C-alpha angles and dihedrals in degrees: 000000000000116000119267116265122232106203118211109204111178094349116164105225125188118249088258090051089051091050091050092048091056095040099047103024130252099291094035091057093060096080095034093053090061088066095057120113091247092058094045089053090053092049090051092050089051091055097050117135109268095048131266113344115226092221090056094061103107113125109070124189111212112201111198139165089194111080143124135351084036115098108204143116094270094056092044092050091051092048094050091043091055091049094051103038092083089063088062095045097263139100136206132227123182140221107195139157088265091087097054142056107266145182129217117262114246111261088005105064094168089062109083120208112212118234108214142106135265090242091054092051090049089055092047090051091053091045092052089065092208126165092224139012121220117189111211103182141028096230128110095293092045092049094049092043089053091051091047094050091050092049090048091047093231126140119250137178133212140200132216110224107148137046097228095167091060095040091049092047090053090060107028136026095255115138111240089225091066093051093044090052091054093045091048091056091046096052100035090063091068129080094246139358115216117214130185103225142028092237091054090048091052092048094050093044087057089055093053103265113147138195092037116175130185118251114170129193133240143211137212099243092182092058098038103052141134093255090084092065113134144152110284091195096241132100116280145272093057116203109201136199122187122186147059116338099225138124096258091060089067092221094163088070089062099037092051093057120114100231133156116239124019139325118215130188122199113190146055137242146127095298094053099098094044094048093047090054093045097045107038093166094059118094108234106187101174130235117329135178138178121016093351091058091045089054094052090052094048095043099051124086104218131016110219116203109185099172119119095182108053116115092215121336111225085198087071091063093044089052093048092046086056091054092254117141118225131232117193149134117278094257138123109303101023093048090054096045105036102010092118090066095234098111102018148014125244127193141144083237099069092191090056090050091049093053092044092052090061089074097050116110110253092214089056088055090052094048091053089058092051088072091067124072135169089227089061089047090055092046091052092047097051091042091059093045094051090046089064089065097038088059094049112108114253115246 
């Protein structure tokens, strides 16, 4: 088995670290960098009498089962977090399935499940030489990292990104209460659980989750903007969906609507072939990223978000930044982002919400997105992590 890869997006290496990276290669530099004077100073600071100092928490190991080639909100959040942590005097390193043999997850073949052992993950955590461990997901790597941190008696934090109980129940006859009980035990063992919205925090608190902390999301408002608006070559108004084409996204609720104009779906997933066959009048344009995706957002007239199970929905912010009003159900995510009715319309009648969104001012949608930034997301994240150590009793 090849050694696990620790990815260093946006890391700020010392000059010696840069020299070692070029001299020994990207992976070979990992171990060597830990011997630099800069790293030794950090280790010494960590070991000062009185315990770990909150201000010395800079190098964060993010353990995640969600990683490339997946295209989803979790991966995008981690990428943007890593890019913005240097601005708040921190850096991210990753432990992902990329460094291990893996198998495809049933019903989600693009999600790879790492094949390894708890002892191996414990060793990788020690080798990463991080100041703090944050567990992103509850998959194999997350489970083993939780075990390792508890064995090593080191604090860790978690984040709640995905409604696994609902997703699992949509595919198999597993009671949601069973899965929530397991997730509650998983997250409550950490020093804090970061959640994206107030409504999600309230819901989880009602299910017995503790130590919940807010961690919002951001959007690149320079990249996603109304200037990309163009003719999509289909009758208007254009009602757009962007995201994974899967059963938990509740796409049928959108595609069944009786709406004037055109419906367009940007994305891929296990339901794509079936939905294309069942809805021949819908424009399925496949998965797009970058400028092509920005153009779809800016060129549509309403963004329809039919999911009832997302914990946030970064696509909501990307749509709003593009000047695209949102139509959705009044559920976690939409109710937190556009619940005031200024930039979107919410209703249990999704068709009613879609038609109402047509009259929403596009500039108001854009202004709503301007209140979210990835820099603020990074500041909030590192603030919660450092608070874990600030609250520890001094020895």
